[in-house]
N, C-alpha and C positions, 0 to 999 in steps of 0.2 A: 464554500462550494455548494452551490444550489443543486447540482446534478448528482450529489453524493448517493442519494437513494436509488439512482438508476444503475449503480455499480452492482454487478451480479457475479456469482461464482463462475470461474473459468474465463472471465474477461482478461484479455492480454493487457499488461501494463507496459507502456512504452515511454522512453525518455523523449525530450524535445528534439534530440538528435536522431531519433528513430531506433535507438538501441533498445532491445527488449530487456525488461527488468524482471518479469515473472508473470505468473498467473494468479488471479484473485482467488483466495480461499473464501473470505467473507469480509464484511465491514465489522470492525471491532471498535466501537465508540467513534472517535474522531480519526481513526486510522484504517488503512486498507491492509488486511492481513494477507500475505502472499503464501501460496502453497509451498510446502517444503520438498515436495517430490518433483519440482520443476528443475530443469537443467541449470538455471541461473542461481538457484538457492543454496547449493552446496549441502543439501539435505536438512536445512534448518528453515523454520518459519522466520519471516521478516515482516516488519510493519512499516508502512510509509504513511506519513501524516497526510490528511486530506488537504492541507495547505499546499502540497506539491502537485495536486491535481489541477490541470488546466481545463480539460473538458472530457466528457464521456461520450463516446460514439456507440450508442446502443445497437444500431444496425450492424456495425462492424465488430461489436463485442470488444471494444478497446477503451482503455483509460489512458489518456494522453497527459503527460506530466509537463510542468512548466520549468523543469530543470533537465539537464542531460542525464543519460543513463549512469555515467560515472558519479555525478553529483548525487543522484538519488541513492545509489548504493553506498556512498559515503555517509549519507544521512539516515539510512534505514536503521531500525532497531531490531535486535535479534532476541531469541528466547531468553538468553542469559541477561540481557539488558533489562528486560521486563521483570524477571525474577528479582534482580537486585533492587529495583524500585519498590518491590513489595506492594503493599496496599496503598502506598502514597499515590502514585499515578498509574503505574504499570498494570495493576490488577483491574482498576476501574476505568482508567483512561479519561480524558476530558470529555465533557458532554457535547453532543451535536445538537444544534438548534436550527430550525428552519423558519 
């Protein structure tokens, strides 16, 4: 994803079907961390792989995904998932190169 570094806090994340997924908290390695205080989050942080990002609309403050909202939610990782991974991948995450 060449536009990954254009992703900013509070950008809306939207599935390919137009379903809202959440709001960006920040980039966390090769993932987008979503805010936990967003209506879609259920009070927990979620991480979406940058592989799911189709494009970034900077002027509209939107991150458009290449999967539907339901698919994105079925593939996102939660706080507990990352803790279970420990230092293996969850704490560091894969590296991002440009």
